[in-house]
C-alpha positions in Angstrom: -12.3 26.9 22.3 -13.8 23.4 21.2 -17.0 22.0 20.3 -18.2 18.3 20.7 -18.3 16.6 17.6 -16.7 18.2 14.6 -13.3 19.8 14.9 -12.3 22.5 12.2 -8.7 23.2 11.7 -8.3 26.0 9.0 -5.4 27.6 8.1 -4.3 30.0 5.3 -0.8 29.2 5.1 1.7 28.0 2.6 2.0 24.4 2.6 5.1 22.5 3.7 4.0 19.0 2.1 6.2 19.7 -1.1 9.6 20.5 0.4 12.7 18.6 -0.8 12.8 16.8 2.3 9.9 15.1 1.7 9.7 14.9 -2.1 11.9 11.9 -2.2 9.4 9.2 -0.6 5.7 9.1 -0.4 3.3 7.7 1.9 -0.5 7.3 1.0 -1.2 8.3 4.8 1.7 9.5 7.0 0.5 9.5 10.7 3.3 12.3 11.4 0.9 14.8 9.5 -2.4 13.3 9.8 -4.9 10.7 11.5 -4.1 7.4 9.4 -6.0 4.0 9.6 -4.3 1.2 11.9 -1.8 -1.0 10.3 -2.9 -4.4 10.1 -0.3 -6.6 12.0 1.1 -9.9 11.1 1.6 -10.8 14.6 3.2 -14.1 14.1 6.0 -15.9 12.0 5.5 -16.9 8.4 7.5 -18.9 5.6 6.5 -18.6 1.9 7.9 -21.2 -0.6 7.5 -19.2 -3.9 8.5 -22.3 -6.0 4.8 -23.5 -5.0 3.3 -20.3 -6.4 1.7 -17.0 -5.2 0.5 -16.2 -1.8 -2.2 -13.7 -1.5 -0.7 -12.0 1.5 1.6 -9.9 -0.9 0.3 -7.6 -3.3 2.1 -7.8 -7.1 2.9 -4.6 -8.9 3.9 -4.9 -12.8 3.3 -8.5 -13.1 5.9 -10.8 -11.4 5.8 -14.3 -12.7 6.1 -17.7 -10.9 8.4 -20.3 -12.2 9.8 -23.9 -10.7 12.7 -22.0 -8.9 10.4 -19.1 -7.5 8.9 -15.8 -8.2 10.6 -13.8 -11.0 10.9 -10.2 -11.2 11.8 -9.2 -14.9 12.9 -6.1 -16.2 12.8 -6.1 -20.0 12.1 -2.6 -21.1 12.1 1.0 -19.5 9.6 1.8 -17.0 9.3 -1.8 -15.6 9.5 -2.1 -11.8 8.0 -5.7 -10.6 7.6 -6.2 -7.0 5.4 -7.7 -4.2 4.5 -5.6 -1.1 3.1 -7.2 2.0 -0.5 -6.6 3.1 0.6 -6.9 6.7 3.0 -4.8 8.8 5.7 -5.9 11.4 6.8 -4.1 14.4 10.5 -5.0 15.0 11.3 -8.5 13.6 13.2 -10.6 11.1 13.0 -11.0 7.3 15.1 -13.7 5.6 15.0 -13.9 1.8 16.7 -16.6 -0.5 17.4 -15.1 -3.8 19.3 -14.5 -6.9 19.9 -10.9 -7.8 19.2 -9.6 -11.3 22.2 -9.1 -13.7 22.8 -6.3 -16.1 24.4 -2.8 -15.8 21.9 -0.5 -14.2 19.6 -3.2 -13.1 18.8 -2.8 -9.1 17.4 -5.6 -7.2 15.8 -4.3 -3.9 14.4 -5.6 -0.5 12.9 -3.0 1.4 11.2 -2.5 4.8 9.2 0.6 4.9 6.9 2.3 7.3 3.8 4.8 6.9 6.1 7.6 8.5 9.0 6.6 5.8 11.1 4.9 8.4 13.2 2.3 6.0 15.7 -0.5 6.0 17.1 -1.7 2.8 19.2 -4.3 1.0 20.0 -3.5 -2.6 22.1 -5.2 -5.5 23.5 -3.8 -8.4 23.4 -5.9 -11.5 26.9 -4.6 -12.5 28.4 -6.1 -9.5 27.9 -9.8 -8.8 29.7 -10.1 -5.4 28.4 -7.0 -3.7 25.4 -5.8 -1.7 24.5 -2.7 -0.2 22.6 -1.8 3.1 20.8 1.4 3.8 18.5 3.0 6.3 16.3 6.1 6.6 14.3 7.7 9.4 11.2 9.7 8.6 11.5 10.2 5.3 14.7 12.3 5.7 16.6 12.0 2.6 18.3 15.3 2.3 21.7 13.3 2.7 22.3 9.9 1.1 25.2 9.1 3.5 23.9 5.9 5.0 24.6 3.2 2.6 27.3 0.8 2.9 28.8 -1.8 0.4 29.3 -5.4 1.4 31.0 -8.4 -0.1 29.1 -11.6 -0.9 29.6 -14.9 -2.8 28.4 -14.9 -6.4 24.8 -13.6 -6.2 23.4 -13.7 -9.6 23.8 -17.3 -10.4 23.5 -19.0 -6.8 20.8 -18.6 -4.4 22.0 -16.6 -1.4 20.1 -16.1 1.7 19.9 -12.5 3.1 18.7 -11.5 6.7 17.6 -8.1 8.2 16.7 -8.4 11.9 15.5 -5.2 13.6 14.7 -4.5 17.0 14.5 -1.4 19.4 18.1 -1.9 20.2 19.8 -2.6 16.8 19.3 -3.3 13.3 21.7 -6.4 12.0 22.1 -7.1 8.2 23.3 -10.6 7.6 24.5 -12.3 4.2 24.8 -16.2 4.2 24.6 -16.3 7.7 27.4 -13.8 8.6 26.7 -10.4 10.2 27.8 -7.8 7.8 26.6 -4.5 9.5 25.1 -3.3 12.8 23.2 -0.1 13.6 22.1 1.0 16.9 20.2 4.1 17.9 23.2 5.6 19.1 25.2 5.0 16.1 22.4 6.0 13.6 22.0 9.6 12.2 20.3 11.8 14.8 16.6 11.0 15.0 17.1 8.7 12.1 16.5 5.2 13.6 13.6 3.2 12.0 11.0 2.6 14.9 7.6 2.2 13.2 5.7 -0.6 12.0 6.9 -1.7 8.4 5.8 -3.4 5.5 7.9 -5.7 3.3 8.8 -4.8 -0.4 10.9 -6.5 -2.7 11.3 -6.3 -6.5 13.9 -5.4 -9.4 13.9 -1.9 -11.5 16.4 -0.1 -13.7 18.4 2.8 -12.0 20.3 2.9 -15.4 17.2 3.7 -17.5 18.3 6.6 -20.0 15.1 8.6 -18.7 16.4 8.7 -15.2 18.7 11.7 -13.7 22.5 11.0 -14.5 22.9 10.8 -10.8 20.8 7.7 -10.5 22.4 6.0 -13.7 25.8 6.6 -12.4 25.0 5.3 -8.8 23.3 2.1 -10.5 26.4 1.5 -12.7 24.6 2.1 -16.0 23.2 2.8 -18.4 20.9 -0.2 -18.9 21.1 -2.0 -22.4 17.6 -3.5 -22.8 19.2 -5.5 -26.0 21.0 -7.5 -23.2 17.9 -8.3 -21.2 15.5 -9.5 -20.0 17.0 -9.3 -16.4 15.6 -11.5 -13.7 15.6 -11.3 -10.0 14.6 -14.6 -8.7 13.4 -15.1 -5.0 13.0 -18.5 -3.9 11.5 -17.9 -0.4 10.9 -15.6 2.2 10.5 -15.8 6.2 9.3 -13.1 8.1 8.8 -12.9 11.9 6.9 -10.3 13.6 8.4 -9.7 17.1 5.1 -8.1 18.4 1.5 -9.5 18.3 -2.0 -8.3 18.2 -4.4 -7.6 15.2 -3.1 -4.1 14.2 -0.7 -1.4 15.0 -2.1 2.1 15.8 -0.3 5.7 16.0 -1.3 7.4 19.2 1.1 10.4 18.3 2.6 12.1 15.4 6.3 12.1 16.7 7.1 8.9 14.5 8.7 7.4 17.4 8.2 4.0 18.8 6.5 5.5 22.0 3.7 6.4 19.9 3.0 2.8 18.8 0.2 0.6 20.4 -0.5 -2.7 19.4 -4.1 -3.6 19.3 -5.2 -7.0 21.2 -1.4 -7.6 21.7 2.0 -6.0 22.8 4.9 -4.6 21.2 8.3 -6.8 21.1 10.6 -4.4 21.8 13.0 -6.6 23.5 12.7 -9.7 21.3 15.5 -10.9 18.8 19.0 -11.9 19.3 21.7 -9.5 20.2 24.9 -9.2 17.9 27.9 -7.5 19.1 29.9 -5.0 17.1 32.7 -7.4 16.6 30.5 -9.8 14.8 30.5 -7.4 11.7 33.2 -5.8 9.7 33.9 -2.2 9.9 31.7 -0.4 7.6 34.5 1.5 5.5 32.8 1.9 2.2 29.7 4.2 2.9 27.8 5.4 -0.1 27.0 8.9 -0.1 24.8 8.6 -3.2 22.6 5.3 -2.2 18.7 6.3 -2.8 16.1 5.3 -0.8 13.6 2.4 -1.8 12.3 0.5 -5.0 12.0 2.1 -8.2 8.2 2.2 -9.6 6.6 1.1 -12.8 5.2 3.1 -15.9 3.2 0.5 -17.4 -0.4 -0.4 -16.9 -0.1 -1.8 -13.6 -0.6 0.4 -10.5 2.7 2.4 -10.0 1.3 3.0 -6.4 0.7 -0.4 -4.8 -2.7 0.4 -3.0 -2.3 -2.4 -0.5 -5.3 -3.0 1.7 -4.7 -5.1 4.8 -6.1 -8.7 5.9 -9.7 -8.5 5.5 -11.9 -8.9 8.9 -12.3 -12.6 10.1 -9.3 -13.8 8.3 -5.5 -14.3 9.2 -2.3 -14.8 7.4 -1.5 -18.4 7.8 2.1 -19.9 8.6 2.5 -20.3 4.8 1.7 -16.9 3.9 -1.8 -17.4 2.8 -5.0 -15.7 3.8 -7.1 -17.9 5.6 -10.3 -17.8 7.7 -9.7 -17.6 11.5 -11.9 -20.5 12.4 -10.5 -22.9 10.0 -10.6 -26.5 11.4 -9.1 -29.9 10.4 -11.6 -30.9 7.6 -11.2 -31.2 3.8 -10.7 -27.5 3.1 -9.8 -25.3 -0.1 -5.9 -25.3 -0.6 -5.9 -21.8 -2.1 -8.2 -19.1 -1.2 -8.4 -15.9 -3.2 -9.9 -12.9 -1.7 -11.4 -10.2 -3.4 -13.2 -6.8 -2.2 -16.2 -8.5 -0.5 -15.9 -11.3 -3.2 -14.4 -14.5 -1.6 -13.3 -17.0 -4.0 -12.7 -20.1 -2.1 -11.4 -23.2 -4.2 -12.0 -26.9 -3.6 -9.1 -28.9 -3.5 -8.0 -32.3 -2.5 -7.9 -32.6 1.4 -4.3 -32.7 2.4 -4.7 -33.1 6.1 -4.9 -30.6 9.1 -6.0 -27.3 7.9 -3.7 -24.2 8.6 -3.2 -23.7 12.3 -5.5 -21.2 14.1 -4.2 -17.7 14.9 -5.0 -16.3 18.3 -5.7 -12.7 18.6 -6.7 -11.9 15.1 -10.6 -12.2 15.2 -11.1 -8.9 13.7 -8.8 -6.8 11.7 -10.5 -3.5 11.9 -9.3 -0.1 13.4 -12.1 1.9 14.9 -14.7 1.4 12.4 -12.4 1.3 9.5 -12.9 -1.9 7.9 -10.0 -3.4 5.9 -10.8 -4.2 2.3 -10.2 -7.4 0.7 -8.0 -8.3 -2.3 -8.1 -10.6 -5.3 -5.6 -13.4 -5.6 -3.2 -12.7 -8.5 -4.4 -13.8 -12.1 -1.9 -16.5 -12.6 -3.3 -18.4 -9.8 -6.7 -18.4 -11.3 -5.2 -19.9 -14.4 -3.8 -22.4 -12.6 -6.9 -23.2 -10.5 -8.7 -23.6 -13.9 -6.3 -25.8 -15.1 -6.7 -27.9 -12.1 -10.5 -28.0 -12.9 -11.2 -25.9 -9.7 -14.5 -23.9 -9.7 -13.8 -20.1 -9.3 -17.0 -18.9 -11.2 -20.3 -19.6 -12.0 -20.4 -21.9 -15.0 -23.4 -20.2 -16.3 -22.1 -16.9 -16.5 -18.8 -15.2 -18.3 -17.0 -13.0 -15.9 -14.9 -10.3 -18.0 -11.2 -10.7 -17.0 -10.9 -7.2 -16.0 -13.7 -7.9 -13.2 -11.6 -10.6 -11.6 -9.1 -7.9 -10.1 -10.6 -5.8 -7.2 -8.1 -3.3 -8.1 -9.4 -1.2 -11.4 -6.8 0.7 -13.1 -8.7 3.4 -15.0 -7.3 4.7 -18.3 -8.9 6.8 -21.3 -10.3 3.7 -23.0 -11.7 1.3 -20.2 -14.1 3.5 -18.3 -17.1 1.7 -19.5 -16.2 -1.6 -18.9 -14.7 -1.1 -15.2 -17.8 0.7 -14.3 -19.7 -2.4 -15.4 -17.7 -4.5 -13.0 -18.9 -2.5 -10.3 -22.7 -2.6 -11.3 -22.8 -6.3 -12.6 -20.4 -8.3 -10.7 -21.7 -10.3 -7.6 -20.6 -12.8 -4.9 -23.0 -15.8 -4.4 -22.8 -19.0 -2.4 -21.5 -21.7 -4.5 -23.2 -24.3 -2.6 -24.7 -25.6 0.7 -22.1 -26.8 3.2 -22.5 -28.6 6.4 -23.1 -26.6 9.4 -19.9 -25.1 11.1 -17.7 -25.4 7.8 -16.8 -22.3 5.9 -19.0 -21.4 3.0 -17.6 -21.5 -0.7 -18.4 -18.2 -2.7 -18.2 -17.7 -6.5 -18.3 -14.7 -8.6 -20.9 -14.0 -11.3 -21.6 -11.2 -13.6 -25.1 -10.4 -14.8 -26.8 -7.4 -16.0 -29.7 -8.9 -14.0 -29.6 -8.9 -10.2 -29.6 -12.7 -9.0 -33.0 -13.2 -7.0 -32.9 -12.5 -3.4 -33.1 -16.2 -2.5 -29.6 -16.6 -3.9 -28.1 -14.7 -1.3 -25.8 -12.9 -3.4 -24.1 -9.5 -2.8 -22.5 -6.9 -5.0 -19.0 -7.2 -5.7 -16.8 -4.3 -4.2 -14.1 -2.6 -6.1 -11.3 0.1 -5.6 -10.5 2.3 -8.6 -7.0 4.0 -9.3 -5.9 6.6 -11.7 -2.1 7.2 -12.2 -2.1 8.1 -16.0 0.3 11.1 -16.3 -0.4 11.4 -20.1 -4.1 12.2 -20.0 -5.1 15.9 -19.9 -8.2 18.0 -19.9 -11.6 16.5 -18.3 -11.7 13.1 -17.0 -15.3 11.9 -16.1 -16.4 8.6 -14.7 -20.1 8.4 -15.2 -22.5 5.7 -13.9 -20.3 4.7 -11.0 -22.7 4.5 -7.9 -20.3 2.9 -5.3 -16.8 2.1 -4.8 -14.5 1.0 -1.7 -11.7 3.3 -2.6 -10.8 6.1 -5.4 -7.3 7.3 -5.8 -5.9 9.8 -8.2 -2.2 10.0 -7.7 0.5 11.1 -9.9 4.3 11.2 -8.7 5.2 7.8 -7.0 9.0 7.4 -7.6 11.7 8.2 -5.4 14.4 10.5 -7.3 17.4 12.5 -6.5 16.9 15.9 -5.1 17.2 17.8 -8.3 14.3 16.2 -10.2 10.8 17.5 -9.9 8.0 15.2 -8.9 5.8 13.9 -11.6 2.3 15.3 -11.5 -0.9 14.0 -13.2 -2.0 16.2 -16.1 -5.5 16.1 -15.7 -7.2 19.3 -15.2 -10.7 18.2 -14.3 -11.9 15.1 -12.2 -15.5 14.4 -12.2 -17.9 11.4 -10.7 -21.5 12.8 -11.6 -23.2 9.6 -10.3 -21.0 8.4 -7.4 -23.2 8.2 -4.0 -20.9 6.1 -1.5 -17.6 5.3 -0.8 -17.7 2.4 1.4 -14.4 1.1 2.9 -11.9 3.7 2.4 -12.1 7.1 0.9 -11.4 9.5 -1.9 -7.7 10.4 -2.3 -6.2 13.1 -4.8 -2.6 13.8 -4.8 0.3 15.0 -7.0 -2.3 16.5 -9.1 -1.2 20.1 -9.5 -2.9 20.8 -12.7 -6.4 20.2 -11.3 -8.6 23.1 -11.2 -12.2 21.5 -11.1 -13.3 18.3 -8.9 -16.9 17.6 -8.7 -18.7 14.7 -6.8 -22.3 16.3 -6.9 -24.2 13.2 -5.5 -21.4 11.9 -3.2 -23.1 11.3 0.3 -20.7 9.2 2.4 -17.2 8.2 2.3 -14.7 7.4 5.0 -12.6 10.3 4.4 -11.6 13.0 1.7 -7.9 13.4 1.4 -6.6 16.1 -1.3 -3.4 17.4 -1.8 -3.5 19.9 -4.6 -0.6 21.8 -3.6 1.1 24.2 -6.3 -2.0 23.9 -8.4 -4.3 26.6 -9.8 -6.9 28.2 -7.8 -9.8 25.8 -7.2 -13.5 25.9 -5.8 -14.8 22.9 -4.0 -18.1 22.0 -3.4 -19.7 18.9 -2.1 -23.6 19.4 -2.2 -24.7 16.2 -0.9 -22.1 14.9 1.4 -23.8 13.9 4.7 -20.8 12.1 6.6 -17.4 10.9 6.6 -15.8 8.4 9.3 -13.2 9.1 11.8 -10.5 10.0 9.4 -12.4 13.1 8.2 -11.4 15.5 5.8 -8.1 16.8 4.8 -7.8 19.5 2.1 -4.5 21.1 0.8 -4.2 23.7 -2.0 -5.0 26.7 -3.7 -8.4 26.7 -2.4 -10.6 29.8 -3.1 -14.0 28.6 -2.1 -15.2 25.5 -0.3 -18.7 24.3 1.2 -20.4 21.1 2.5 -24.1 22.6 2.8 -25.5 19.3 4.1 -22.6 18.0 6.1 -23.8 16.4 9.4 -21.0 14.2 10.7 -17.4 14.5 10.6 -14.6 13.6 13.1 -12.3 16.4 11.8 -11.8 18.8 9.1 -8.2 20.0 8.3 -7.8 22.8 5.5 -4.4 24.4 4.4 -5.3 26.8 1.9 -2.8 29.2 -0.2 -6.1 30.6 -1.9 -8.9 33.2 -1.0 -10.9 31.1 1.1 -12.1 32.8 4.3 -11.4 30.4 6.9 -13.4 32.0 9.5 -16.4 32.2 7.6 -15.9 28.7 6.1 -15.4 27.3 9.8 -18.4 29.1 11.1 -20.6 27.7 8.2 -19.6 24.0 8.8 -20.2 24.4 12.5 -23.4 25.8 12.1 -24.5 23.4 9.7 -23.8 20.5 12.0 -25.4 21.9 15.1 -22.3 21.1 17.2 -21.7 24.4 18.9 -21.8 24.4 22.6 -24.0 26.9 24.3 -22.6 30.1 25.2 -19.7 29.9 22.6 -19.4 33.6 21.0 -16.5 32.7 18.6 -15.5 30.3 15.9 -13.1 27.7 17.4 -9.9 27.6 15.4 
């Protein structure tokens, strides 16, 4: 049986989410297992010159730096893994990267195309081999075997810039080096059900596979160990060009097969037939398969966010042809040359008029998936310094904005809770000045413990909070926080060989005593199998609740004031003994997978009764 508004799927069964096959790779939301937000689409071609600095269409991790020859990804000590991650996805397309690989035994440079379902296409370079590159692919997160990697000869790739291409279509993947094809893969030649075919992000950076803390198998594959005294080791990317062979504003999954047939381009079409066609005789035979090439990029242990929480292009903005995020209706006028975007806080910077403003982009007048507003992000700190040096105004001259409040992603630790909560309470976006009718308004940020007057037309800044510190134990409390765009507690984020266990958060209790609303995303907790208590006593609304507490102790969960979640609903997994939502009135779905003592039938009945969504005549609880 069904009921009209609230779907309750409750099952007291052992979770399969932590099996070895899926423990190697992670996804914030995997559409094969749950309903996920749509992926923001690039929907066009861009070309980014990193010798000119950063662009805000890529989210940084672990502080890549910008110099005259491009963006540098530097590994100088254990745990460092700098990278850039696109804020958009492509559905088939071409990625071209001009770069120098990082030298050093055990140092790995990587370019990764990866989807939410964990399809993946890679190029990887080992610092111990300056005339070699590895190609690789994975499908649906299946890394039970590492037999798909192959080695290819190159010219000297650490001292000279070389261009590498990955062209991906529905019928083939072509890896090229310096314009020459080195490998071709088709659905027929790929391992069974392993051909990548879902929307991909683009990620690139460097990490240390040879770190002594890694498993011996990883050290051996990367030809380590790494001797950090010989560093620092730099991967340098001069430029990147990305073409999305599909169009539209976003890509939605209409099923959970992880296959191309489930993908829909919102306001556009899937470009399944685009791209050049290479023939097998263009590529040398792949004779040097590598059975031990792991998937993907490494991760960072520093204070940067190990999981790059990448939100998409903001509503009403698009990625321009040079990779910057700009307003859709930018016309030809004297406009800012650099635009920084924060979660609800727009930093537009006046600069010299340099001619025609970036071209308009069709079909992108709104990037939003079924009421799920895509949050904005702040341009990186080094750009703010560059702007200040150029005497460009980014903040109110009458206020001092704490540096931690200039980033919309707030990384929580044991010592900064008060300061970061203050960012959410006292940071505002205000119009910088009046502008002629029809031109884009310029905003600045201000920090004040006294709210600006209503006439100033200011609004609160919006922030997302992340917790990834695996060293903190016991109780972790975040008082005074009233509202956030997204809250994420997440432990294990690295891909590791099969014999290494995931790394879980050590924290045992999580409490947000004053939080009322999570406005843009939701609350996510995963790889946290020491948690026995979670308290959000005042929480009324969130886009979703997504907790995976697999393998943890028994837990009683109560959300006494939760009224509504959005289309993505509630998904809870773990050793759940008790669960209640006494005020819940609106939720699209609830998924419960409990290995504890939860009475699923009684819980389902209580939730249905509370929401008043039974159909007349029903005489049993729908399951």
